[in-house]
C-alpha positions as CSV (number, residue, x, y, z in Angstrom):
1,M,-24.8,278.9,97.7
2,I,-22.9,277.2,100.5
3,G,-20.0,275.0,99.6
4,V,-19.8,276.2,95.9
5,D,-17.1,274.5,93.8
6,R,-16.3,277.4,91.6
7,H,-13.9,275.3,89.5
8,L,-16.7,272.8,88.8
9,I,-19.2,275.5,87.9
10,S,-16.7,277.1,85.5
11,R,-15.8,273.7,83.9
12,V,-19.5,272.8,83.4
13,G,-20.1,276.2,81.9
14,S,-17.1,276.0,79.6
15,S,-18.2,272.4,78.5
16,I,-21.7,273.7,77.7
17,A,-20.3,276.5,75.6
18,A,-17.8,274.2,73.8
19,A,-20.4,271.6,73.0
20,R,-22.8,274.3,71.7
21,E,-20.1,275.8,69.5
22,R,-19.1,272.4,68.2
23,A,-22.7,271.8,67.2
24,G,-22.8,275.1,65.4
25,I,-25.7,276.4,67.6
26,T,-25.9,280.0,68.8
27,V,-26.7,281.2,72.2
28,E,-29.8,282.9,70.7
29,Q,-31.0,279.6,69.2
30,V,-30.7,277.7,72.4
31,S,-32.2,280.4,74.6
32,G,-35.1,280.9,72.1
33,A,-35.8,277.2,72.1
34,L,-35.9,277.1,75.9
35,S,-37.5,280.4,76.6
36,I,-34.6,281.7,78.6
37,S,-32.7,284.9,78.1
38,P,-29.5,284.8,76.0
39,E,-27.9,286.7,78.9
40,L,-28.7,283.9,81.4
41,L,-27.3,281.3,79.0
42,H,-24.1,283.3,78.4
43,E,-23.7,283.7,82.2
44,I,-24.1,280.0,82.7
45,E,-21.5,279.3,80.0
46,S,-19.2,281.9,81.7
47,G,-19.4,280.1,85.0
48,S,-21.4,282.7,86.9
49,V,-22.3,281.3,90.3
50,D,-25.4,283.5,90.4
51,A,-26.6,282.3,87.0
52,V,-25.9,278.7,88.0
53,A,-28.0,279.2,91.2
54,Q,-31.0,279.8,88.9
55,L,-30.3,276.5,87.0
56,D,-32.2,273.5,88.2
57,L,-31.6,269.9,87.0
58,L,-34.4,270.0,84.5
59,M,-33.2,273.2,82.8
60,F,-29.6,271.8,82.8
61,L,-30.9,268.7,81.0
62,K,-32.9,270.8,78.5
63,I,-29.8,272.9,77.7
64,V,-27.7,269.8,77.2
65,R,-30.4,268.2,74.9
66,A,-30.8,271.5,73.0
67,I,-27.1,271.5,72.1
68,G,-27.0,267.9,71.1
69,S,-24.9,266.7,74.0
70,S,-25.4,264.5,77.1
71,A,-25.1,265.3,80.8
72,Q,-22.4,262.7,81.0
73,D,-20.3,264.5,78.4
74,I,-20.8,267.9,80.0
75,L,-19.9,266.6,83.5
76,S,-17.0,264.4,82.4
77,D,-13.5,265.5,83.6
78,E,-12.1,264.7,80.1
């Protein structure tokens, strides 16, 4: 990926993990509901550039919805 903002990828991954944990949802529950591997979700949450490269907008929105959050909350700087 050209021009990758590693800080942004890491922050988004951390935000997804934090929102999932606040909701009391496991990686396995989210990955099972979305038919993705738990390993892929864990890598996304860990900020892996390679994992995020596999993430399209639709899957991002599905993950956010599955953890009971919003794209705005995940992408917020706060």
